C-alpha positions in Angstrom: -9.3 -4.0 -2.0 -8.2 -0.6 -0.7 -5.5 0.0 1.9 -5.9 3.2 3.9 -2.4 3.9 5.1 -1.5 6.6 7.6 2.2 7.2 7.5 4.9 9.8 8.2 7.9 10.1 5.9 11.2 12.0 6.4 11.7 12.8 2.7 9.8 15.0 0.3 8.1 12.0 -1.3 7.9 8.2 -1.0 6.6 5.2 -3.0 4.3 2.7 -1.2 4.3 -0.9 -2.4 1.7 -3.3 -1.0 1.5 -7.1 -1.2 -1.4 -9.1 0.0 -0.4 -12.7 0.6 -1.8 -16.1 1.7 0.4 -17.1 4.6 0.7 -20.8 5.6 1.0 -21.9 9.3 4.8 -22.4 8.7 5.2 -18.7 7.6 5.7 -19.4 3.9 3.6 -17.1 1.7 2.2 -16.8 -1.7 1.6 -13.3 -3.1 -2.0 -13.0 -4.2 -2.0 -9.4 -5.4 -0.3 -6.0 -5.1 -0.8 -2.3 -5.1 1.4 0.8 -5.3 1.2 4.5 -5.1 3.7 7.4 -5.1 2.9 9.7 -2.2 2.8 12.9 -4.2 0.2 11.2 -6.5 -2.3 10.5 -3.7 -5.0 12.9 -4.9 -8.3 11.2 -5.8 -10.9 12.0 -8.4 -13.9 11.5 -6.0 -16.5 11.5 -8.9 -14.7 8.5 -10.5 -13.7 6.7 -7.4 -15.6 3.9 -5.6 -15.0 2.7 -2.1 -13.3 -0.4 -3.5 -11.9 1.1 -6.8 -9.9 4.3 -6.6 -9.2 6.8 -9.3 -5.9 8.7 -9.0 -5.6 11.3 -11.8 -1.7 11.2 -11.7 -1.4 14.7 -13.0 0.8 17.6 -11.9 -2.2 19.7 -11.2 -3.7 17.0 -9.0 -0.5 16.0 -7.3 0.5 17.3 -4.0 3.8 17.5 -2.2 4.1 15.4 1.0 5.0 17.3 4.1 7.9 15.5 5.8 7.2 14.6 9.4 3.4 15.0 9.2 1.1 12.0 9.4 -0.5 11.7 5.9 -3.4 9.5 4.7 -2.6 7.4 1.5 -5.5 5.5 -0.1 -3.9 2.7 -2.1 -5.8 0.5 -4.5 -4.9 -3.2 -4.4 -5.6 -5.1 -7.6 -8.6 -7.4 -7.5 -8.0 -11.1 -6.6 -9.8 -14.1 -5.3 -8.5 -16.8 -2.9 -9.9 -19.6 -0.7 -7.8 -19.7 2.5 -7.1 -23.2 3.6 -7.3 -24.2 7.3 -4.3 -22.8 9.1 -3.7 -20.1 6.5 -4.2 -16.4 7.0 -4.0 -13.1 5.1 -0.7 -11.3 5.3 -0.2 -7.7 4.4 3.3 -6.4 3.5 4.1 -2.7 3.1 7.4 -1.4 1.7 8.8 1.7 0.0 10.9 -0.2 -2.5 10.9 -3.4 -4.6 12.8 -6.5 -3.7 15.6 -7.4 -6.1 16.3 -11.0 -5.4 19.3 -11.3 -7.7 21.1 -8.5 -5.8 20.0 -9.8 -2.4 18.7 -6.4 -1.4 15.8 -3.9 -1.7 15.9 -1.0 -4.0 13.6 1.9 -4.9 14.3 2.1 -8.7 11.8 4.9 -9.2 13.1 7.5 -6.7 16.5 7.6 -5.1 15.4 9.2 -1.9 16.5 8.1 1.5 13.6 8.2 3.9 12.5 6.9 7.3 8.9 5.9 6.9 6.6 5.2 9.9 3.2 3.5 9.5 0.6 4.7 12.1 -2.4 2.9 13.6 -5.1 3.6 16.2 -8.0 6.0 16.7 -6.2 9.1 15.4 -4.6 7.4 12.4 -6.8 4.3 11.5 -4.7 2.4 8.9 -6.8 -0.4 7.5 -7.4 -2.8 4.6 -10.8 -3.0 3.0 -11.3 -6.7 2.0 -14.4 -8.0 0.3 -15.5 -11.4 1.6 -17.7 -13.8 -0.4 -19.8 -15.9 2.0 -20.0 -19.6 1.5 
């Protein structure tokens, strides 16, 4: 799976954490898989990447600063998984910039201590979307 996320941040960088869940009719959910990407590591190696399997070099040379206040495209690989959704269940996508820390009862970005207001965009000009493979019955 690959999430194409268009977003604006107010800081110089941000982490993106993605959870794909199986949500039951009562709103409870089971996490199926996750993905993550630091904004400044969004560069792709196009020769090694596939539409469903991205290759981020994660090098200083390939990295790029994020321009605060400018809509930016982030391509985030979500780890492979498989699931059969039962009747009444649906796919749920959660997007955050920090990890939940249940023991502390709050969210924290343990990797970067940057305050940021992050806005996810959608629509024709900024088409955020999740590429999900489907196996027919």
